[in-house]
Backbone as ProteinMPNN parsed JSONL, in Angstrom:
{"seq_chain_A": "XXXXXXXXXXXXXXXXXXXXXXXXXXXXXXXXXXXXXXXXXXXXXXXXXXXXXXXXXXXXXXXXXXXXXXXXXXXXXXXXXXXXXXXXXXXXXXXXXXXXXXXXXXXXXXXXXXXXXXXXXXXXXXXXXXXXXXXXXXXXXXXXXXXXXXXXXXXXXXXXXXXXXXXXXXXXXXXXXXXXXXXXXXXXXXXXX", "coords_chain_A": {"N_chain_A": [[142.007, 56.335, -2.812], [143.963, 54.516, -2.154], [144.369, 54.776, 0.593], [142.02, 53.67, 1.554], [142.263, 51.026, 0.735], [144.516, 50.264, 2.221], [143.434, 50.483, 4.811], [141.465, 48.535, 4.649], [143.07, 46.191, 4.513], [144.342, 46.35, 6.988], [142.189, 45.924, 8.647], [141.716, 43.315, 8.187], [140.287, 42.22, 6.107], [139.916, 40.414, 3.016], [138.99, 40.775, 0.445], [137.545, 43.112, -1.953], [135.247, 45.592, -3.3], [135.02, 48.476, -5.118], [133.618, 51.65, -5.706], [134.438, 54.323, -7.481], [135.04, 57.683, -6.278], [133.394, 60.787, -7.209], [135.129, 63.406, -8.111], [135.891, 64.93, -5.101], [133.964, 63.825, -3.576], [131.622, 61.282, -2.546], [131.766, 57.819, -3.6], [132.093, 54.376, -2.866], [132.838, 51.584, -0.805], [133.172, 48.163, -0.422], [133.901, 45.531, 1.643], [135.058, 42.187, 2.275], [135.586, 38.958, 3.8], [137.422, 35.931, 2.964], [135.832, 33.77, 3.625], [133.412, 34.096, 2.588], [131.678, 33.962, -0.554], [131.373, 36.357, -2.8], [129.503, 37.87, -5.266], [129.45, 40.531, -7.428], [126.643, 41.966, -8.645], [125.542, 44.291, -9.622], [126.49, 47.682, -9.777], [126.538, 51.098, -8.843], [126.755, 54.709, -8.539], [125.588, 54.86, -6.041], [124.801, 52.396, -5.153], [125.621, 49.043, -4.329], [125.055, 45.913, -5.394], [124.777, 42.553, -4.543], [125.288, 38.993, -4.712], [125.546, 36.483, -2.265], [127.324, 33.789, -0.96], [127.955, 31.183, 1.393], [129.357, 28.647, 3.548], [127.289, 28.058, 5.21], [124.951, 28.674, 3.874], [122.342, 27.472, 1.786], [121.292, 28.415, -0.554], [122.008, 31.264, -2.674], [122.163, 34.396, -0.967], [120.79, 37.594, -1.391], [122.334, 40.745, -1.129], [122.026, 44.122, -0.815], [123.752, 47.085, -0.832], [123.422, 50.416, 0.215], [123.873, 53.861, -0.424], [122.124, 56.43, 0.089], [121.266, 59.141, -2.059], [121.328, 62.68, -1.395], [120.26, 64.586, -3.003], [117.209, 65.367, -4.642], [116.48, 64.474, -7.316], [118.564, 62.649, -7.909], [118.057, 60.798, -5.837], [115.548, 59.778, -6.552], [116.291, 58.444, -8.909], [118.001, 56.559, -7.821], [116.251, 55.055, -6.212], [114.681, 54.03, -8.219], [116.524, 52.288, -9.398], [116.789, 50.455, -7.272], [114.207, 49.463, -7.287], [114.236, 48.127, -9.797], [116.177, 46.189, -9.286], [114.785, 44.688, -7.364], [112.959, 43.334, -8.905], [114.217, 41.094, -9.847], [114.659, 39.423, -7.717], [114.362, 36.448, -5.964], [114.878, 35.003, -3.754], [116.208, 35.186, -0.395], [116.638, 38.544, 0.669], [118.553, 41.215, 1.704], [118.697, 44.588, 2.331], [120.583, 47.305, 2.957], [121.94, 50.165, 4.639], [122.931, 53.639, 4.467], [120.308, 55.349, 4.006], [119.55, 57.954, 3.831], [116.99, 58.809, 4.273], [113.808, 58.701, 5.896], [111.222, 56.657, 7.445], [109.123, 57.522, 8.876], [107.862, 60.357, 10.764], [108.65, 59.948, 13.37], [111.145, 58.963, 13.256], [112.869, 61.084, 13.321], [114.359, 63.726, 15.122], [114.291, 66.972, 16.128], [115.022, 70.039, 14.297], [113.341, 70.954, 11.206], [110.234, 69.315, 10.349], [110.309, 66.381, 8.271], [109.359, 66.495, 4.887], [106.154, 65.279, 4.029], [105.609, 64.112, 1.554], [108.112, 63.197, 0.741], [108.642, 61.246, 2.667], [106.509, 59.535, 2.097], [107.208, 58.736, -0.521], [109.538, 57.22, 0.006], [108.461, 55.226, 1.667], [106.771, 54.027, -0.19], [108.53, 52.957, -2.146], [109.831, 51.056, -0.532], [107.674, 49.369, 0.075], [106.823, 48.598, -2.512], [108.961, 47.062, -3.277], [108.662, 44.919, -1.704], [109.818, 44.895, 0.8], [110.644, 45.184, 4.273], [111.1, 47.054, 7.269], [113.657, 45.989, 9.37], [113.9, 46.546, 11.986], [115.634, 47.355, 15.094], [118.269, 47.161, 17.574], [119.473, 49.02, 20.292], [120.531, 52.514, 20.18], [117.965, 54.835, 19.219], [118.316, 56.594, 17.091], [120.452, 57.052, 14.24], [122.054, 58.884, 13.107], [123.57, 62.08, 13.546], [123.682, 65.63, 13.374], [125.677, 66.859, 14.726], [125.625, 69.357, 15.917], [125.33, 72.039, 18.299], [122.764, 72.21, 20.847], [120.126, 74.535, 20.414], [120.07, 73.46, 17.874], [120.496, 70.867, 17.19], [120.081, 67.882, 15.374], [118.725, 64.675, 15.083], [118.469, 61.601, 13.375], [117.022, 58.568, 12.096], [118.433, 57.289, 9.687], [120.063, 55.308, 8.772], [119.643, 51.982, 8.08], [118.331, 48.592, 8.078], [116.654, 46.666, 5.752], [114.463, 44.007, 4.833], [113.27, 41.139, 2.98], [110.388, 38.866, 2.987], [111.297, 36.211, 2.625], [113.888, 36.418, 3.677], [113.391, 36.875, 6.392], [112.126, 34.482, 7.019], [114.158, 32.552, 6.438], [116.161, 33.352, 8.146], [115.25, 33.537, 11.057], [116.129, 34.489, 13.536], [117.462, 36.778, 13.06], [119.029, 39.873, 13.813], [119.339, 43.419, 14.14], [121.763, 45.734, 15.019], [122.349, 48.94, 16.246], [125.212, 50.536, 16.578], [127.245, 52.551, 18.654], [128.736, 55.547, 17.265], [131.678, 55.389, 15.162], [134.829, 56.916, 15.768], [135.368, 58.856, 13.742], [132.997, 59.457, 12.518], [129.64, 60.659, 11.846], [127.616, 58.946, 11.913], [125.961, 56.021, 13.25], [127.146, 52.668, 13.466], [125.93, 49.857, 11.632], [125.148, 46.653, 12.556], [124.545, 43.467, 11.526], [123.216, 40.583, 12.698], [122.962, 37.194, 12.097]], "CA_chain_A": [[141.614, 54.949, -2.663], [145.055, 53.758, -1.553], [144.12, 54.806, 2.038], [140.91, 52.762, 1.783], [142.819, 49.681, 0.582], [145.361, 50.027, 3.415], [142.525, 50.308, 5.942], [140.856, 47.171, 4.45], [144.046, 45.151, 4.916], [144.555, 46.463, 8.435], [141.034, 45.367, 9.292], [141.753, 41.856, 7.991], [139.444, 41.802, 5.004], [140.736, 39.95, 1.94], [138.468, 41.149, -0.85], [136.9, 44.41, -1.961], [134.692, 46.158, -4.504], [134.987, 49.929, -4.909], [133.041, 52.583, -6.663], [135.29, 55.526, -7.364], [134.327, 58.954, -5.967], [133.359, 61.784, -8.27], [135.83, 64.558, -7.467], [136.251, 64.606, -3.71], [132.8, 63.32, -2.813], [131.063, 60.017, -2.986], [132.602, 56.655, -3.569], [131.654, 53.281, -2.013], [133.782, 50.469, -0.64], [132.603, 46.957, 0.191], [134.966, 44.591, 1.953], [134.597, 40.952, 2.862], [136.65, 37.976, 4.002], [137.356, 34.826, 2.019], [134.842, 32.763, 4.014], [132.252, 34.392, 1.732], [131.786, 34.168, -1.988], [130.556, 37.524, -3.122], [129.447, 38.252, -6.645], [128.861, 41.841, -7.636], [125.685, 41.855, -9.742], [125.294, 45.644, -10.148], [126.942, 48.766, -8.891], [126.379, 52.5, -9.378], [127.316, 55.7, -7.591], [124.894, 54.768, -4.732], [124.356, 51.017, -4.845], [126.391, 47.824, -4.65], [124.151, 44.786, -5.265], [125.541, 41.346, -4.522], [124.78, 37.671, -4.244], [126.49, 36.05, -1.314], [127.271, 32.343, -0.61], [128.895, 30.74, 2.429], [129.156, 27.249, 3.888], [126.019, 27.94, 5.958], [123.8, 28.956, 3.003], [122.072, 26.512, 0.726], [121.058, 29.178, -1.787], [122.592, 32.569, -2.483], [121.382, 35.483, -0.407], [121.087, 38.876, -2.051], [122.517, 41.851, -0.214], [122.19, 45.39, -1.539], [124.288, 48.138, 0.049], [122.876, 51.649, -0.337], [124.187, 55.165, 0.043], [121.063, 57.243, -0.509], [121.608, 60.49, -2.361], [120.58, 63.754, -0.74], [119.578, 65.35, -4.092], [115.912, 64.748, -4.917], [116.485, 63.799, -8.579], [119.42, 61.494, -7.787], [117.425, 59.886, -4.978], [114.524, 59.091, -7.298], [116.996, 57.519, -9.79], [118.502, 55.46, -6.975], [115.064, 54.227, -5.832], [114.316, 53.29, -9.45], [117.5, 51.179, -9.5], [116.4, 49.448, -6.277], [112.987, 48.788, -7.746], [114.625, 47.21, -10.844], [116.843, 45.072, -8.635], [113.783, 43.872, -6.695], [112.255, 42.51, -9.879], [115.017, 39.896, -10.061], [114.939, 38.759, -6.421], [113.46, 35.32, -5.692], [115.284, 34.379, -2.457], [116.468, 36.141, 0.7], [117.192, 39.832, 0.255], [118.84, 42.199, 2.708], [118.999, 45.861, 1.731], [120.955, 48.09, 4.143], [122.902, 51.275, 4.47], [122.551, 55.009, 4.773], [119.296, 55.676, 2.957], [119.309, 59.4, 3.839], [115.56, 58.95, 4.276], [113.105, 58.111, 7.074], [109.929, 56.048, 7.106], [108.073, 58.256, 9.633], [108.376, 61.51, 11.515], [109.198, 59.481, 14.59], [112.567, 58.695, 13.013], [113.592, 62.341, 13.27], [114.174, 64.56, 16.325], [114.944, 68.261, 15.893], [114.905, 70.582, 12.943], [112.012, 71.001, 10.586], [109.711, 68.008, 9.996], [110.565, 65.928, 6.925], [108.191, 66.61, 4.026], [105.4, 64.009, 4.0], [105.772, 63.503, 0.258], [109.39, 62.455, 0.712], [108.43, 60.019, 3.515], [105.615, 58.646, 1.343], [108.012, 58.181, -1.63], [110.411, 56.16, 0.536], [107.592, 54.115, 2.091], [106.246, 53.371, -1.397], [109.575, 52.094, -2.724], [110.032, 49.917, 0.382], [106.488, 48.449, -0.094], [106.843, 48.09, -3.877], [110.037, 46.062, -3.358], [108.286, 43.915, -0.747], [110.784, 44.938, 1.896], [110.13, 45.738, 5.544], [112.155, 47.489, 8.236], [114.029, 44.845, 10.247], [113.979, 47.034, 13.385], [117.01, 47.596, 15.611], [118.598, 47.193, 18.999], [120.425, 50.105, 20.524], [119.995, 53.845, 20.063], [116.905, 55.032, 18.214], [118.773, 57.413, 15.964], [121.71, 56.577, 13.713], [122.858, 60.035, 12.565], [123.419, 63.36, 14.241], [124.394, 66.677, 12.656], [126.758, 67.282, 15.604], [125.513, 70.763, 16.265], [124.914, 72.242, 19.686], [121.342, 72.507, 21.045], [118.893, 73.906, 19.945], [120.178, 73.151, 16.438], [120.821, 69.458, 17.055], [119.148, 67.039, 14.627], [118.992, 63.224, 15.114], [117.601, 60.865, 12.481], [117.328, 57.131, 11.861], [118.52, 57.173, 8.231], [120.768, 54.077, 8.502], [118.732, 50.911, 8.514], [118.356, 47.329, 7.304], [115.368, 46.216, 5.261], [114.539, 42.629, 4.29], [112.021, 40.587, 2.426], [109.798, 37.791, 3.762], [112.169, 35.073, 2.554], [115.013, 36.663, 4.604], [112.899, 36.693, 7.758], [111.892, 33.059, 7.159], [115.406, 31.809, 6.483], [116.952, 33.81, 9.319], [114.254, 34.038, 12.029], [116.739, 35.131, 14.703], [118.244, 37.956, 12.564], [118.884, 41.067, 14.591], [120.121, 44.558, 13.675], [122.247, 46.512, 16.122], [122.908, 50.263, 15.976], [126.342, 50.664, 17.451], [127.728, 53.956, 18.774], [129.526, 55.875, 16.063], [133.126, 55.313, 15.15], [135.392, 58.208, 16.101], [135.4, 59.842, 12.678], [131.694, 59.448, 11.758], [128.417, 61.178, 12.454], [126.653, 57.824, 11.785], [126.17, 54.799, 13.976], [127.438, 51.483, 12.654], [124.884, 48.861, 11.578], [125.69, 45.329, 12.644], [123.434, 42.538, 11.303], [123.578, 39.242, 13.182], [122.011, 36.146, 11.653]], "C_chain_A": [[142.705, 54.103, -2.048], [144.86, 53.69, 0.0], [143.059, 53.759, 2.376], [141.426, 51.323, 1.69], [143.695, 49.339, 1.785], [144.502, 49.711, 4.634], [141.879, 48.924, 5.824], [141.821, 46.098, 4.906], [144.286, 45.148, 6.392], [143.404, 45.85, 9.202], [140.863, 43.834, 9.056], [140.809, 41.34, 6.912], [140.296, 41.449, 3.775], [140.253, 40.44, 0.61], [137.69, 42.464, -0.765], [136.217, 44.657, -3.326], [134.558, 47.671, -4.213], [134.364, 50.642, -6.068], [133.775, 53.868, -6.468], [134.493, 56.765, -7.029], [134.328, 59.795, -7.254], [133.944, 63.025, -7.644], [136.236, 64.116, -6.055], [135.061, 64.088, -2.863], [132.335, 61.973, -3.41], [132.048, 58.911, -2.896], [132.036, 55.659, -2.562], [132.741, 52.254, -1.938], [133.032, 49.361, 0.091], [133.74, 46.02, 0.42], [134.366, 43.321, 2.515], [135.799, 39.983, 2.998], [136.404, 36.761, 3.089], [136.501, 33.669, 2.474], [133.518, 32.931, 3.242], [132.631, 34.357, 0.267], [130.82, 35.254, -2.356], [130.663, 37.828, -4.618], [128.763, 39.6, -6.758], [127.958, 41.75, -8.852], [125.422, 43.23, -10.403], [125.956, 46.645, -9.205], [126.752, 50.109, -9.655], [126.969, 53.406, -8.343], [126.764, 55.518, -6.197], [124.51, 53.351, -4.309], [125.462, 50.02, -5.189], [125.428, 46.655, -4.358], [124.911, 43.504, -5.455], [124.712, 40.126, -4.331], [125.929, 37.106, -3.413], [126.237, 34.537, -1.008], [128.278, 32.12, 0.533], [128.594, 29.262, 2.694], [127.776, 27.04, 4.554], [124.767, 28.125, 5.065], [123.616, 27.868, 1.979], [121.746, 27.163, -0.603], [121.66, 30.556, -1.581], [121.628, 33.54, -1.797], [121.796, 36.773, -1.155], [121.262, 39.936, -0.97], [122.817, 43.086, -1.068], [122.628, 46.42, -0.518], [123.943, 49.476, -0.591], [123.571, 52.819, 0.344], [123.191, 56.13, -0.614], [121.505, 58.659, -0.796], [120.766, 61.525, -1.606], [119.81, 64.6, -1.766], [118.315, 64.611, -4.5], [115.952, 63.941, -6.202], [117.365, 62.549, -8.51], [118.788, 60.421, -6.874], [116.353, 59.104, -5.718], [115.107, 58.092, -8.281], [117.495, 56.309, -8.996], [117.37, 54.501, -6.594], [114.562, 53.449, -7.044], [115.243, 52.106, -9.669], [117.15, 50.083, -8.507], [115.149, 48.711, -6.763], [113.339, 47.797, -8.87], [115.342, 45.981, -10.282], [115.785, 44.151, -8.002], [113.058, 42.94, -7.665], [112.942, 41.189, -10.175], [115.307, 39.084, -8.816], [113.896, 37.637, -6.24], [113.787, 34.569, -4.41], [115.506, 35.496, -1.429], [117.129, 37.385, 0.198], [117.326, 40.719, 1.441], [119.31, 43.464, 2.012], [119.367, 46.805, 2.884], [121.919, 49.204, 3.746], [122.351, 52.568, 4.96], [121.564, 55.419, 3.648], [119.056, 57.184, 2.826], [117.811, 59.694, 3.729], [114.988, 58.276, 5.537], [111.76, 57.606, 6.629], [108.817, 56.697, 7.894], [108.709, 59.382, 10.341], [109.046, 61.103, 12.834], [110.713, 59.124, 14.468], [113.403, 59.958, 12.873], [113.267, 63.127, 14.57], [114.972, 65.843, 16.078], [114.827, 68.707, 14.497], [113.506, 70.605, 12.45], [111.521, 69.562, 10.315], [110.083, 67.658, 8.579], [109.255, 66.091, 6.106], [107.474, 65.255, 3.89], [105.548, 63.364, 2.61], [107.06, 62.687, 0.142], [109.276, 61.162, 1.519], [107.57, 59.012, 2.735], [106.341, 57.991, 0.174], [108.885, 57.034, -1.127], [109.6, 54.967, 0.981], [107.076, 53.32, 0.904], [107.305, 52.46, -2.029], [109.812, 50.87, -1.848], [108.917, 48.877, 0.181], [106.542, 47.81, -1.49], [107.876, 46.96, -4.034], [109.826, 44.899, -2.384], [109.357, 43.766, 0.362], [110.049, 45.42, 3.161], [111.325, 46.083, 6.41], [112.419, 46.306, 9.189], [114.207, 45.272, 11.676], [115.46, 47.201, 13.787], [117.044, 47.349, 17.081], [119.584, 48.31, 19.157], [119.728, 51.451, 20.396], [118.971, 53.98, 18.965], [117.336, 55.746, 16.915], [120.17, 56.988, 15.501], [122.595, 57.661, 13.146], [122.583, 61.265, 13.395], [124.226, 64.425, 13.439], [125.487, 67.329, 13.48], [126.768, 68.756, 15.883], [125.009, 70.916, 17.715], [123.407, 72.567, 19.713], [121.164, 74.024, 20.983], [118.935, 73.495, 18.499], [120.497, 71.696, 16.171], [119.672, 68.707, 16.317], [119.653, 65.577, 14.726], [118.031, 62.573, 14.159], [117.987, 59.372, 12.408], [117.353, 56.921, 10.334], [119.373, 55.907, 7.79], [119.913, 52.936, 8.985], [118.935, 49.679, 7.643], [116.881, 46.989, 7.017], [115.55, 44.814, 4.713], [113.226, 42.149, 3.787], [111.56, 39.414, 3.354], [110.674, 36.535, 3.785], [113.375, 35.218, 3.539], [114.574, 36.348, 6.016], [112.644, 35.202, 8.025], [113.179, 32.238, 7.284], [116.275, 32.165, 7.664], [116.033, 34.4, 10.394], [114.89, 34.784, 13.228], [117.59, 36.339, 14.303], [117.924, 39.163, 13.444], [119.812, 42.175, 14.04], [120.469, 45.376, 14.921], [122.778, 47.875, 15.611], [123.99, 50.438, 17.031], [126.889, 52.074, 17.462], [128.749, 54.269, 17.71], [131.028, 55.682, 16.285], [133.63, 56.79, 15.373], [135.186, 59.267, 14.984], [134.055, 59.957, 11.935], [130.582, 60.066, 12.547], [127.327, 60.134, 12.379], [127.004, 56.722, 12.754], [126.499, 53.674, 12.987], [126.197, 50.564, 12.696], [125.54, 47.507, 11.644], [124.47, 44.36, 12.537], [123.937, 41.148, 11.739], [122.519, 38.239, 12.751], [122.071, 35.065, 12.637]], "O_chain_A": [[142.408, 53.059, -1.467], [145.154, 52.669, 0.621], [143.185, 53.043, 3.369], [141.045, 50.486, 2.508], [143.614, 48.228, 2.309], [144.802, 48.791, 5.394], [141.766, 48.216, 6.825], [141.423, 45.18, 5.623], [144.422, 44.089, 7.005], [143.602, 45.311, 10.291], [139.999, 43.182, 9.641], [140.565, 40.136, 6.827], [141.298, 42.116, 3.517], [141.059, 40.521, -0.317], [137.242, 42.88, 0.303], [136.549, 44.038, -4.337], [134.036, 48.065, -3.17], [134.551, 50.295, -7.234], [133.734, 54.45, -5.384], [133.349, 56.883, -7.469], [135.09, 59.58, -8.196], [133.342, 63.63, -6.756], [136.843, 63.062, -5.864], [135.146, 63.941, -1.644], [132.61, 61.613, -4.554], [133.059, 59.023, -2.203], [131.548, 56.063, -1.506], [133.49, 52.063, -2.896], [132.35, 49.599, 1.088], [134.489, 45.725, -0.511], [133.311, 43.346, 3.148], [136.856, 40.175, 2.397], [135.322, 36.597, 2.525], [136.438, 32.657, 1.775], [132.65, 32.058, 3.242], [133.758, 34.68, -0.108], [129.604, 35.098, -2.241], [131.753, 38.016, -5.158], [127.655, 39.799, -6.259], [128.426, 41.492, -9.961], [125.118, 43.306, -11.593], [125.971, 46.459, -7.988], [126.802, 50.197, -10.881], [127.602, 52.957, -7.387], [127.389, 55.967, -5.237], [123.959, 53.145, -3.228], [126.142, 50.147, -6.208], [125.039, 46.441, -3.21], [125.633, 43.365, -6.442], [123.58, 40.188, -3.853], [127.1, 37.217, -3.774], [125.1, 34.101, -0.829], [129.309, 32.787, 0.613], [127.664, 28.704, 2.112], [127.188, 25.963, 4.456], [123.659, 27.769, 5.468], [124.576, 27.391, 1.374], [121.9, 26.547, -1.657], [121.815, 30.991, -0.44], [120.42, 33.496, -2.03], [122.96, 36.99, -1.489], [120.471, 40.03, -0.032], [123.717, 43.093, -1.908], [121.985, 46.614, 0.513], [124.14, 49.663, -1.792], [123.83, 52.779, 1.546], [123.403, 56.583, -1.738], [122.054, 59.328, 0.079], [119.625, 61.254, -1.231], [118.823, 65.25, -1.423], [118.327, 63.394, -4.684], [115.494, 62.798, -6.196], [116.965, 61.493, -9.0], [118.979, 59.231, -7.129], [116.247, 57.891, -5.539], [114.534, 57.024, -8.494], [117.411, 55.173, -9.463], [117.53, 53.282, -6.654], [114.07, 52.329, -6.903], [114.796, 51.036, -10.081], [117.204, 48.902, -8.85], [115.056, 47.488, -6.658], [112.776, 46.703, -8.891], [115.131, 44.864, -10.754], [115.905, 42.931, -8.111], [112.596, 41.869, -7.269], [112.319, 40.266, -10.698], [116.115, 38.156, -8.853], [112.694, 37.874, -6.356], [113.088, 33.633, -4.022], [115.029, 36.617, -1.606], [118.064, 37.325, -0.6], [116.344, 40.974, 2.137], [120.225, 43.417, 1.19], [118.511, 47.078, 3.725], [122.584, 49.182, 2.71], [121.423, 52.605, 5.767], [121.95, 55.773, 2.535], [118.449, 57.645, 1.859], [117.414, 60.71, 3.157], [115.615, 57.407, 6.142], [111.212, 58.029, 5.611], [107.648, 56.443, 7.605], [109.926, 59.414, 10.523], [109.901, 61.823, 13.35], [111.425, 59.008, 15.466], [114.523, 59.909, 12.363], [112.129, 63.188, 15.035], [116.181, 65.798, 15.848], [114.57, 67.914, 13.591], [112.571, 70.308, 13.194], [112.344, 68.679, 10.075], [110.172, 68.554, 7.739], [108.168, 65.836, 6.626], [108.108, 64.225, 3.664], [105.607, 62.137, 2.528], [107.084, 61.624, -0.478], [109.76, 60.112, 1.096], [107.853, 57.814, 2.712], [106.118, 56.812, -0.103], [108.959, 55.987, -1.769], [109.976, 53.825, 0.72], [106.954, 52.097, 0.97], [107.008, 51.325, -2.401], [109.978, 49.765, -2.363], [109.175, 47.674, 0.124], [106.328, 46.605, -1.625], [107.685, 46.032, -4.82], [110.676, 44.019, -2.249], [109.72, 42.664, 0.773], [108.962, 45.992, 3.083], [112.399, 45.492, 6.302], [111.486, 45.715, 9.733], [114.619, 44.468, 12.513], [116.372, 47.188, 12.96], [116.016, 47.324, 17.759], [120.429, 48.541, 18.291], [118.504, 51.539, 20.487], [119.071, 53.341, 17.918], [116.794, 55.524, 15.832], [120.99, 56.598, 16.332], [123.734, 57.411, 12.751], [121.472, 61.456, 13.889], [125.299, 64.139, 12.908], [126.157, 68.247, 13.007], [127.833, 69.344, 16.069], [124.353, 70.029, 18.261], [122.853, 73.113, 18.759], [122.03, 74.74, 21.486], [117.882, 73.199, 17.934], [120.747, 71.325, 15.024], [118.489, 68.886, 16.608], [120.826, 65.289, 14.49], [116.862, 62.955, 14.127], [119.138, 58.999, 12.636], [116.381, 56.425, 9.765], [119.384, 55.523, 6.621], [119.498, 52.902, 10.144], [119.614, 49.72, 6.617], [116.016, 47.022, 7.893], [116.613, 44.457, 4.204], [112.177, 42.694, 4.132], [112.225, 39.047, 4.323], [110.791, 35.872, 4.815], [113.806, 34.237, 4.145], [115.27, 35.652, 6.756], [112.911, 34.714, 9.123], [113.277, 31.345, 8.125], [117.054, 31.334, 8.13], [116.031, 35.61, 10.618], [114.236, 35.62, 13.851], [118.351, 36.861, 15.117], [116.773, 39.447, 13.775], [120.907, 41.903, 13.547], [119.613, 45.671, 15.755], [123.559, 47.928, 14.661], [123.707, 50.482, 18.228], [126.988, 52.721, 16.419], [129.526, 53.41, 17.294], [131.554, 55.792, 17.393], [132.885, 57.748, 15.17], [134.871, 60.423, 15.266], [134.005, 60.504, 10.833], [130.572, 60.009, 13.777], [126.191, 60.421, 12.758], [128.175, 56.497, 13.059], [126.154, 53.751, 11.808], [125.499, 50.519, 13.71], [126.43, 47.232, 10.84], [123.526, 44.424, 13.324], [124.928, 40.628, 11.225], [121.329, 38.42, 13.012], [121.369, 34.064, 12.499]]}, "name": "protein", "num_of_chains": 1, "seq": "XXXXXXXXXXXXXXXXXXXXXXXXXXXXXXXXXXXXXXXXXXXXXXXXXXXXXXXXXXXXXXXXXXXXXXXXXXXXXXXXXXXXXXXXXXXXXXXXXXXXXXXXXXXXXXXXXXXXXXXXXXXXXXXXXXXXXXXXXXXXXXXXXXXXXXXXXXXXXXXXXXXXXXXXXXXXXXXXXXXXXXXXXXXXXXXXX"}
C-alpha cells in the first residue's frame, strides 16, 4: 500500500480511501483532490460507495466504484450489495468501474460467447437499480487478454452506468474510453460532466 500512497501523491491527489487486498490479490484505492468533499458511505472488497459534493453541486451526487468479482458466488453477493445501495438513492447516481460483465454479446469479440444467464443476471441488476448504460466515446472494447490471434479476446467490461436523475442534472455528461495505461490490460474511463 505504500507504493499506492506514493503514486497518489505523485499524481497530485490529496485524499484517499483504500480497501486492503486479501493476500496478494484484490484491494481498491480511491483518490480525490480537496476541491471535492467525499464521504465514504459503504465499502467492501469490491465496492466503494460515496456521496460527493463540490462548489458546482447543489445536492450530493452518489458515486459507486465497482470492481466486479470473477467468481460467480462473489459476483452475486456484489450485485446484491449494489441492489441494497440503490434502495437508498434519491438523487444523481453514477456507478462505474470494471464490472467484469457485459450487457450483450456485442460487447465481446473472440473466445466463447458469454453465457446468456450471466448476461441476463447483469442486465437484471442494472434494470432493478434503475440504471442505464451511459455509452462511450472511443474504442468499443475496454479490456483485452493480450494474447496473440486467434486467442485474442476483447470485451467492454469497464463502463459507467447512471440513473435518470444523473442524466437530467448532467445532460452533457460523456464517457470516454481512453487507450490503456502502460501497465494495464484495461482502458481508462474518463467521465466528463
